[in-house]
C-alpha positions as YAML, in Angstrom:
chain: A
units: angstrom
residues:
- id: 1
  name: MET
  ca: [-19.07, 9.56, -7.43]
- id: 2
  name: ASN
  ca: [-16.16, 9.19, -9.83]
- id: 3
  name: VAL
  ca: [-12.51, 10.05, -9.35]
- id: 4
  name: LYS
  ca: [-12.85, 13.52, -10.88]
- id: 5
  name: GLU
  ca: [-15.65, 14.41, -8.50]
- id: 6
  name: ALA
  ca: [-13.69, 13.05, -5.55]
- id: 7
  name: LEU
  ca: [-10.64, 15.09, -6.52]
- id: 8
  name: GLN
  ca: [-12.80, 18.17, -6.92]
- id: 9
  name: VAL
  ca: [-14.18, 17.65, -3.40]
- id: 10
  name: LEU
  ca: [-10.65, 17.37, -2.03]
- id: 11
  name: GLU
  ca: [-9.53, 20.44, -3.99]
- id: 12
  name: ASN
  ca: [-12.43, 22.45, -2.59]
- id: 13
  name: ALA
  ca: [-11.63, 21.15, 0.86]
- id: 14
  name: ALA
  ca: [-8.00, 22.22, 0.54]
- id: 15
  name: ALA
  ca: [-9.13, 25.78, 0.01]
- id: 16
  name: SER
  ca: [-11.00, 25.84, 3.31]
- id: 17
  name: ASP
  ca: [-9.56, 25.59, 6.79]
- id: 18
  name: VAL
  ca: [-8.42, 22.40, 8.54]
- id: 19
  name: ASN
  ca: [-11.69, 21.70, 10.34]
- id: 20
  name: ASP
  ca: [-13.65, 21.90, 7.13]
- id: 21
  name: VAL
  ca: [-11.14, 19.57, 5.48]
- id: 22
  name: LYS
  ca: [-11.54, 17.02, 8.26]
- id: 23
  name: GLN
  ca: [-15.33, 17.21, 8.08]
- id: 24
  name: ILE
  ca: [-15.52, 16.90, 4.28]
- id: 25
  name: PHE
  ca: [-12.92, 14.17, 4.14]
- id: 26
  name: SER
  ca: [-14.59, 12.09, 6.82]
- id: 27
  name: SER
  ca: [-18.04, 12.42, 5.23]
- id: 28
  name: GLU
  ca: [-16.81, 11.84, 1.66]
- id: 29
  name: TYR
  ca: [-14.22, 9.16, 2.51]
- id: 30
  name: LYS
  ca: [-16.52, 6.23, 1.77]
- id: 31
  name: HIS
  ca: [-17.41, 7.56, -1.68]
- id: 32
  name: LEU
  ca: [-13.79, 8.39, -2.42]
- id: 33
  name: LYS
  ca: [-12.66, 4.93, -1.41]
- id: 34
  name: LYS
  ca: [-15.24, 3.32, -3.70]
- id: 35
  name: ALA
  ca: [-14.26, 5.55, -6.62]
- id: 36
  name: ILE
  ca: [-10.56, 4.83, -6.20]
- id: 37
  name: ALA
  ca: [-11.17, 1.11, -5.80]
- id: 38
  name: ALA
  ca: [-13.21, 1.04, -9.00]
- id: 39
  name: HIS
  ca: [-10.54, 2.80, -11.08]
- id: 40
  name: ALA
  ca: [-7.31, 1.83, -9.31]
- id: 41
  name: PRO
  ca: [-6.85, -1.67, -10.80]
- id: 42
  name: HIS
  ca: [-6.79, -0.28, -14.33]
- id: 43
  name: ALA
  ca: [-4.37, 2.47, -13.40]
- id: 44
  name: VAL
  ca: [-2.11, 0.06, -11.55]
- id: 45
  name: TRP
  ca: [-2.02, -2.37, -14.48]
- id: 46
  name: ASP
  ca: [-1.28, 0.48, -16.88]
- id: 47
  name: GLU
  ca: [1.61, 1.63, -14.70]
- id: 48
  name: LEU
  ca: [2.92, -1.93, -14.41]
- id: 49
  name: LYS
  ca: [2.80, -2.39, -18.18]
- id: 50
  name: HIS
  ca: [4.65, 0.89, -18.63]
- id: 51
  name: ALA
  ca: [7.27, -0.08, -16.04]
- id: 52
  name: LYS
  ca: [7.68, -3.51, -17.63]
- id: 53
  name: GLY
  ca: [8.26, -1.95, -21.03]
- id: 54
  name: ALA
  ca: [10.75, 0.54, -19.64]
- id: 55
  name: ALA
  ca: [12.64, -2.17, -17.75]
- id: 56
  name: LEU
  ca: [12.74, -4.37, -20.84]
- id: 57
  name: ASP
  ca: [14.03, -1.51, -22.99]
- id: 58
  name: PHE
  ca: [16.68, -0.65, -20.40]
- id: 59
  name: THR
  ca: [17.80, -4.29, -20.12]
- id: 60
  name: VAL
  ca: [18.01, -4.75, -23.89]
- id: 61
  name: ASP
  ca: [20.01, -1.53, -24.26]
- id: 62
  name: LYS
  ca: [22.48, -2.56, -21.53]
- id: 63
  name: ALA
  ca: [22.83, -6.07, -23.00]
- id: 64
  name: LYS
  ca: [23.66, -4.57, -26.39]
- id: 65
  name: ASP
  ca: [26.22, -2.23, -24.77]
- id: 66
  name: VAL
  ca: [27.90, -5.17, -22.98]
- id: 67
  name: ASP
  ca: [27.88, -7.26, -26.15]
- id: 68
  name: LYS
  ca: [29.52, -4.43, -28.09]
- id: 69
  name: SER
  ca: [32.11, -3.92, -25.34]
- id: 70
  name: VAL
  ca: [32.94, -7.64, -25.20]
- id: 71
  name: HIS
  ca: [33.44, -7.72, -28.97]
- id: 72
  name: GLU
  ca: [35.68, -4.65, -28.84]
- id: 73
  name: HIS
  ca: [37.80, -5.83, -25.85]
- id: 74
  name: PRO
  ca: [37.47, -9.61, -25.53]
- id: 75
  name: TRP
  ca: [40.72, -10.14, -23.63]
- id: 76
  name: HIS
  ca: [39.64, -7.86, -20.80]
- id: 77
  name: TYR
  ca: [36.59, -10.04, -20.20]
- id: 78
  name: ILE
  ca: [38.53, -13.29, -20.61]
- id: 79
  name: GLY
  ca: [41.08, -12.06, -18.06]
- id: 80
  name: GLY
  ca: [38.34, -10.96, -15.67]
- id: 81
  name: ALA
  ca: [36.59, -14.32, -15.92]
- id: 82
  name: ALA
  ca: [39.90, -16.16, -15.35]
- id: 83
  name: LEU
  ca: [40.69, -13.99, -12.32]
- id: 84
  name: LEU
  ca: [37.23, -14.56, -10.85]
- id: 85
  name: ALA
  ca: [37.48, -18.32, -11.45]
- id: 86
  name: GLY
  ca: [40.93, -18.38, -9.83]
- id: 87
  name: MET
  ca: [39.68, -16.49, -6.76]
- id: 88
  name: ILE
  ca: [36.68, -18.78, -6.36]
- id: 89
  name: GLY
  ca: [38.92, -21.84, -6.78]
- id: 90
  name: PHE
  ca: [41.34, -20.50, -4.17]
- id: 91
  name: LEU
  ca: [38.56, -19.80, -1.66]
- id: 92
  name: PHE
  ca: [36.92, -23.20, -2.07]
- id: 93
  name: GLY
  ca: [40.18, -25.10, -2.36]
- id: 94
  name: ARG
  ca: [41.85, -23.98, 0.84]
- id: 95
  name: SER
  ca: [41.62, -25.93, 4.06]
- id: 96
  name: THR
  ca: [39.26, -24.75, 6.81]
- id: 97
  name: LYS
  ca: [41.09, -26.37, 9.75]
...
């Protein structure tokens, strides 16, 4: 049984009442599990590759936006870095008595 056949069984079961669904699902569960297990690794890897590509594209786009912003307003970022360094220095430099 392949995935299409398993989905067709479930679709047919959905059209019938709850008891029929339970009976069909319990009797066809083993075949459905085998069909999904046989095809799931490929589908999962395809989804992971797609997600990786999308995340990489998003990261590259945001890095380019930040780079452009830093080149347009460098003093804002220099001031922010100085403020952050000053705050960290103050927190670590004070006494904890």
